[in-house]
N, C-alpha and C positions, 0 to 999 in steps of 0.2 A: 714121434719128435725125437731128436737125437737129445742125448743123454749129457749133459755139459761135463765136463772130468772135474773131479775134485781135487786141485792142484797140493802137492805137498809143501813142506816148508822149504826143502830142497830146490825145486819146481820152481816156488815164486822166487829163489835167493838167484837163481840161472837167469830168470826170465828177465829180472829188477838188474842184473850185469847187463844182459842183451841190451837193452833198453839204453842206458846208459854207454853202453859201447854203438850202438847206431847211432845216438846223438853227440857223442865228441867228433864220429866220424872213422872211426877206427874198424866198424863192420860193416860193411854194403847191406843197402837196405834190402837184396833178393836173398841174403843170407839169413837178415833178420827175421824176413815174414815165412820164411823157411821154419826155423826155430820157432816160432808162436804157432804156427799151424800145427807143427809135431804136436806141440804138448797141449794147445788150447783146442784142436778141434774147429772143424769150421763154423765160422759164425753165424751161418744161417740154418736155422733149424728147421730140418724137412719131417714135416708131418705125415703120417698115414691118411690116404684118402678112400672113402667109400664109393661102391660101385656105382651108387647114385651120385656121387658128386663126381664122378668120372665122366658119367653119360651127360653130365650136367654142363659141364667146360666143352665137351665136344659139340651138343647141341649150341651152346653159346657163340660156339667160335662158327658155326652152320658150317660144319665140316662131316661128312661119310665117314664112317669106323675105317675107310680104305684111304681116304686123304689122310684124316687124324694120326692113323698107323705109320704113313710113312712120315709125316712130320718128328714122330716120336722115334723112330729106325727101328719099329716092332712090326708084327705080321697083323693083319686084320685081325687072323682067329684069338691072337692075344687080348687087343683090345677089344673084342666080343666077350672073352672070359673076364677081363677087370670089369665089365661093365652090368656082365651078371652076380659077381661076387665069386665064381670059381675059383680065381685066381685076385692076389693082390700084387699089386705094384712096388717092385724095389729097386735100389741101384739106380741106375741112371734114368729111366722111366719114371721113377718116383719124382728125381729132383724136378725133369722136366714137367712134370703135372703140377708141382708145386711152384715153379714160375710163373706155368700161363694161371693158376687159378690166381699169384698176386698180383701179376701183371697184363696180363692177359695172352690170347695167342701169337698177336703181336713182337712179343719178347722172343719167339723163337723161329718166326719166319725172315 
């Protein structure tokens, strides 16, 4: 799970000012989102998954390791290692596995 940043008083003040600037039309939406994402981090928490949970996700999707690996853009060997617990997913693979767990395989197809 990602750790939520603790905001300093200065950061809180800057974000409050950015919100005011966005509401008044001084700051474009894209610039406001960039500031808040940089300071607050991702809104979606990504939690680690066990080997058993990963295997269960694949089986519920009714996919072979090869097809599942293709959709995650990883190798079949990596999926095998994840399901055996030899490796633990990180980065984009972990994020995709969390999406699949929350919304089903259809979310990434």
